[in-house]
N, C-alpha and C positions, 0 to 999 in steps of 0.2 A: 343384275349382273351383265346385262348386255346393252348396247347402244342401238339406236333406231336404224342407222345405216347397216349395222351388222345383222340385225334381224331381217332387214330387206335383202341382204345378200344371201342369208340362209334360205329365205323363202324363194328367191329366184333360183337358187341352186336345186332345191327340192323340185322345182318345176322343170328342171332339166337344162337350164341355162349355164353357160360357162361364165362365171362372174369373176371380174377382176376388181379388187378394192385397193385403192391407192391413197396413202396419207402423204401429204406434203408438209406435215408438221411434226413427224416423229410418231410416237405412240399416241393413240387417241382412243378414248372410251367409246366414242360414237360409232366406230367401225367394229367393235367387239361383238361377235355373234356367238351362237351356241356351238360352233365348231363345224357346222354343216358345210359352210362355204370355205374355199381355199383361204390360206393365210393373207394377211394384209401386207402389201409391199410398200415399204417406206422409200419415198423418192424425194430427192432435194430439188427445189425449184431451179437452182442455178447450175447444177452439175449433173452429168449423166452417171448413172450407177456404175460403180467400179469396185471390185473386191480387192483390198489391199493395194492401192495404187502406188505406194512407195515401199516395196518389200526391202527389208534390210539385208537379206542374203538371197543368193541365186536359188531358184527351186523352192522358195518358201511355201508356195501353195501346196505342192505335194507333200512337203514335210508336215504342214498343218493338218492335212488330211490323214496322214499316218498317226500323228499324235492324238488327233480327235476322233479316232475310229476305234471303239473298244473291240477287241478281237478275241477276247477269251471270257470264260465264265466268271472269272475273278473280277471283272470290271464292275465297279460300284454303280449304284443307282444314279448318282449325280453325274458321273462320267458318261453313262448311257444316255441320260437326259440331254446333256450338253451335245453329245455327238449327234443325237436325233434332231437337234435344233441347228446345228452348225452346217451340216451338209445341205439341207434344203435352203438355208439362207444363201449359201455360196451359189447354188444352182439358179435360185431366183434372181440373184444379182446379175448373173451372166446372161440369163434369159432376157432380162430387162435391157441390159447393155447391148445385146445383139439386136434386139428389136428397135431400139432407139438410135443405133449407130447411123450417123449421117442423115438423120431425120431433121429436116428444116421446115419451118413454117413459111407460108406464103406472105404473111403480114409481119410487120415489125411491131413488136410488143414494147410497152413502156418499161423502163428499167426501175420498176418498183417491185415490192414483194408480191403484190396481187398480180401485176403484170407478168412477172416471171413464172409465178405459180400457174396462171392461166395458159401461159405459153407451153409449160411442161405438160399440162393437161391436154392441150391440143395435140402434142406429139404422141401422147398415150392413146388418144382417141384415133388419131391417124394410123397408128400401128396396132389397132385392136385385133386385126386378123393375125398378125405375127404373134401377138400375145395370147391368142386363142380365147379371146373375150367376146361373148355375145352381149354381155351387159357390163358396164363399168360404173363404179362408184368412187367418188373423189372427195377427200376432205382437205380443206385448206383453211387458214385463218390469218388474219393480220390484226393484232391486238391494238393497233393504233386507232381503231374505230371504237374502242370501248372507252367512252368518255365519262362513264358513271353519271349519266343524266345531263351532262353538259352539252353544248352544241358541238357538232362535228364540223371541223374547219372546212371552208370551201376548197382548200387545196387538196384535202383528203378526198372529197367528193369528185373533184376534177380528175384526180389520179384514178379513182375507182372507175369513173365513166370512161376514161381513156382505155383502161385495161379491159373493161367489158365491151367496148366498142371494137378493139382489136380482136377479142375472142369471137365476137359475133361475125366479124369479116372472115376470120379464119375458118370458122365452121361453115360459112357459106361457100368458101373457096374449096372446101373438102366435099361440098354438096351433101 
């Protein structure tokens, strides 16, 4: 019921580390742990995190908090469960947005999925102190490399090499 990266996050957390787990592909089994480590943050490679970027009415966020906050004993199980998930999600999104605000890389990354993913990972690493992370775990994927046993095109390998080269240069620039 757990993934290898989630078990690693749990073990590091039990050792006293503040672990940040980040998925650049949405929900992923590999980051699931026993619940010891903090929740996994889902981050988009091309966009900075933002809660409700296009609200339909003024003051929507406070309204959503009022709607999603069970305030009495008659609140049902599902309502309480939703509320317990909603508030931490919004706070996590704001924490990530604040940490990544105006964060730029020293290196230009290729405009490919792997390139943009590694660029986002670089900004997360660069801001690890703001994120209160001693250790960080990242999950990204690009299904273009799944060729079912056939050869991987030289263009894909060239793109991968360019992304990894930029990532290496960025890490060196961060020291």
